[in-house]
C-alpha positions in Angstrom: 15.6 14.6 -2.6 14.3 12.7 -5.6 17.4 13.8 -7.6 19.4 11.3 -5.6 17.4 8.4 -7.1 18.4 7.6 -10.7 16.0 6.0 -13.2 15.6 2.3 -12.4 13.7 -0.7 -13.6 10.6 -0.2 -15.7 8.1 -2.5 -14.1 6.0 -3.3 -17.1 4.6 -1.9 -20.3 1.1 -3.0 -19.1 0.4 0.3 -17.3 -2.8 2.2 -17.9 -3.6 5.8 -17.1 -6.8 5.8 -15.2 -6.1 8.6 -12.7 -9.2 9.8 -11.0 -9.3 13.5 -9.9 -10.8 12.7 -6.6 -11.6 9.7 -4.4 -15.0 8.4 -5.2 -17.2 5.6 -3.9 -15.8 2.0 -4.1 -16.9 0.1 -7.2 -18.7 -3.1 -6.1 -17.2 -6.2 -7.5 -18.5 -9.8 -7.4 -17.0 -13.2 -6.6 -17.7 -16.8 -7.4 -19.0 -19.2 -4.8 -15.5 -20.9 -4.8 -13.9 -17.6 -4.0 -16.3 -16.8 -1.2 -16.0 -20.3 0.4 -12.7 -19.3 1.8 -14.1 -16.3 3.7 -14.9 -18.3 6.9 -11.3 -19.2 7.1 -10.4 -15.5 6.8 -12.7 -14.7 9.7 -11.1 -17.4 11.9 -7.6 -16.0 11.2 -8.7 -12.4 11.9 -10.2 -13.4 15.2 -7.1 -15.2 16.1 -5.0 -12.1 15.5 -3.2 -13.6 12.5 -2.7 -12.1 9.0 -1.9 -14.0 5.8 1.4 -12.5 4.8 1.5 -12.4 1.0 4.9 -12.4 -0.7 5.3 -9.0 -2.6 7.3 -9.2 -5.7 10.8 -7.7 -6.2 11.3 -5.5 -9.3 12.8 -8.5 -11.2 9.9 -10.8 -10.1 7.4 -8.3 -11.0 8.8 -7.8 -14.5 9.0 -11.5 -14.9 5.3 -12.0 -13.6 4.0 -9.8 -16.5 6.3 -11.2 -19.1 5.4 -14.8 -18.3 1.7 -13.9 -18.4 2.1 -12.6 -22.0 4.3 -15.5 -23.1 2.0 -18.2 -21.6 -1.1 -16.4 -22.8 -2.4 -16.2 -19.2 -3.9 -12.7 -19.6 -6.7 -13.5 -17.2 -4.2 -13.2 -14.3 -3.7 -9.6 -15.4 -7.4 -8.8 -15.2 -7.3 -6.7 -12.1 -10.7 -6.1 -10.5 -10.0 -2.4 -9.7 -8.7 0.4 -11.9 -4.9 0.6 -12.2 -2.6 3.5 -12.8 1.1 4.4 -12.7 3.2 5.6 -9.8 6.1 7.5 -11.2 8.4 6.9 -8.3 11.1 9.3 -9.4 8.9 12.3 -10.2 5.5 12.2 -8.6 4.4 14.3 -5.6 5.3 11.3 -3.3 8.4 9.7 -4.5 9.8 6.3 -3.7 11.9 3.3 -4.4 12.0 -0.4 -3.7 14.5 -1.0 -1.0 18.0 -1.5 -2.4 16.9 -0.3 -5.9 16.8 2.9 -7.8 13.3 4.5 -8.2 11.2 3.0 -11.1 10.0 5.2 -14.0 6.6 3.6 -13.5 5.2 1.2 -11.1 1.7 -0.2 -11.5 -0.6 0.5 -8.5 -4.3 0.7 -8.0 -6.0 4.1 -8.6 -7.4 4.1 -5.1 -4.0 3.4 -3.4 -2.4 6.1 -5.6 -5.1 8.6 -4.7 -4.8 7.9 -1.0 -1.0 8.1 -1.2 -1.2 11.5 -3.0 -4.0 13.0 -0.8 -3.5 11.6 2.6 0.0 10.1 3.1 1.8 13.5 3.3 -1.0 14.8 5.6 -0.6 11.7 7.9 3.2 12.0 7.9 2.9 15.7 8.8 0.6 14.7 11.8 3.3 12.2 12.8 6.0 14.9 12.6 3.8 17.2 14.7 3.5 14.4 17.3 7.3 14.1 17.7 8.0 17.8 17.1 10.2 17.5 14.1 9.1 20.3 11.7 7.2 20.9 8.5 7.2 18.5 5.6 8.4 19.7 2.2 9.0 16.4 0.3 8.1 12.8 1.1 10.0 9.7 -0.2 8.9 6.1 0.6 11.3 3.2 0.8 9.2 0.1 0.4 9.3 -3.7 0.0 6.8 -3.9 -2.8 3.2 -3.3 -3.9 2.2 -6.3 -6.1 1.7 -9.8 -4.7 1.6 -12.9 -6.8 -2.1 -13.1 -7.7 -1.7 -16.8 -8.5 -0.8 -17.7 -4.9 -2.3 -14.9 -2.7 -5.4 -13.8 -4.6 -7.2 -12.5 -1.5 -4.4 -10.3 -0.3 -4.8 -6.6 -1.1 -1.3 -6.8 -2.7 -3.0 -8.9 -5.4 -4.9 -5.8 -6.5 -2.1 -3.3 -5.9 -4.1 -1.8 -3.0 -1.3 -2.1 -0.4 2.3 -1.1 -0.1 4.9 -2.5 2.5 6.7 0.6 3.8 10.2 0.1 5.3 10.8 3.8 6.0 9.8 7.4 5.2 12.5 9.8 4.1 11.5 13.4 4.8 12.9 16.6 3.6 11.9 19.6 5.7 11.3 23.1 4.5 14.4 24.3 6.4 16.5 21.9 4.2 17.0 19.2 6.8 16.5 15.5 5.8 15.6 12.6 8.1 14.7 9.0 7.6 12.1 7.4 9.9 12.8 3.6 9.9 9.8 1.4 10.8 11.8 -1.5 12.3 12.5 -1.3 16.0 11.1 1.0 18.6 13.0 4.2 17.9 10.2 5.8 15.7 7.3 4.0 17.4 5.6 7.2 18.4 6.0 8.6 14.9 4.4 5.5 13.3 1.7 5.2 15.9 0.5 8.8 15.0 0.8 8.0 11.3 -1.3 4.8 11.6 -4.0 6.6 13.6 -4.2 9.3 11.0 -4.2 6.7 8.1 -6.9 4.6 9.7 -9.1 7.7 10.2 -8.6 8.6 6.5 -9.5 5.1 5.4 -12.6 5.1 7.5 -13.8 8.6 6.5 -13.0 8.4 2.8 -13.6 4.8 2.0 -16.4 3.9 4.4 -14.3 1.2 6.3 -15.3 0.5 10.0 -12.5 0.7 12.5 -10.8 -2.8 12.3 -11.5 -4.5 15.6 -12.6 -1.2 17.0 -9.0 0.2 16.6 -8.3 3.2 14.4 -4.6 2.3 14.5 -5.1 -1.1 13.0 -7.4 0.2 10.2 -5.7 0.0 6.8 -2.3 -1.0 8.3 -0.5 -3.8 10.0 2.7 -3.4 12.0 4.5 -4.4 15.2 1.5 -6.2 16.6 1.9 -8.9 13.9 5.0 -11.2 13.9 5.2 -11.0 10.1 5.4 -7.2 10.1 8.3 -6.3 12.3 10.5 -4.8 9.5 7.8 -3.0 7.5 4.4 -1.5 7.8 1.7 -3.0 5.5 -0.3 0.0 4.5 -3.5 -0.5 2.5 -6.8 0.8 1.3 -9.2 -2.1 2.2 -12.1 -3.0 0.0 -15.3 -1.6 1.7 -18.8 -1.2 0.4 -21.9 0.2 2.1 -20.0 0.9 5.3 -18.6 -2.6 5.8 -15.7 -4.7 4.6 -16.4 -6.4 1.3 -16.3 -10.2 0.9 -13.2 -12.2 -0.2 -10.4 -9.8 0.4 -8.4 -9.5 3.6 -9.6 -6.6 5.7 -6.2 -5.1 6.0 
């Protein structure tokens, strides 16, 4: 399947190889009093069922974001708190492309998101396929609406740390040669995505120590149809959790 996606935009040269062989405990990070002062507002929004929707950058915006940081000597904005690595969208185990673009040679993502994508996303897609009786997964391709959010305007979003991806659809190639695209928008594939979200939430809880969000496994590490800003894509993340609870400052999904 990946052969159909030609080489596309190179996101940036600021890409480091910090690939971890296995998912380990979350590194604890620390925040200023000013950063923590907004946490009460986050709690209010969470209880009201709202979610701050960060704008994820298009490939052109992402490229410009890094270039401007270098040109204006604003390197502090590139100081990600969590280790970063490269997602080779055209050739990695899980392939992908920004919607409407060719796959990128390299796209910067957090190590923890990449690890979860490699280790658990195919497994959860297979669980979803089993739920709807559609066969055995051979190759998984993600069509998405971006990973990185503008860290200057939405610093508390998980997109600001490359810990979330907005998924528009999964394109699946089966072992029998069939291909099928599961679009998130609408209700046609609701059963498929409900099964995926339940599996993903379980993996986030078991492997990153995150409690079920609001007591719901389905809403742990993902946002979808229940939120008015996520009708066309599924926000899929690895929340920041330490010691069995959600860490301060960052949004919990």
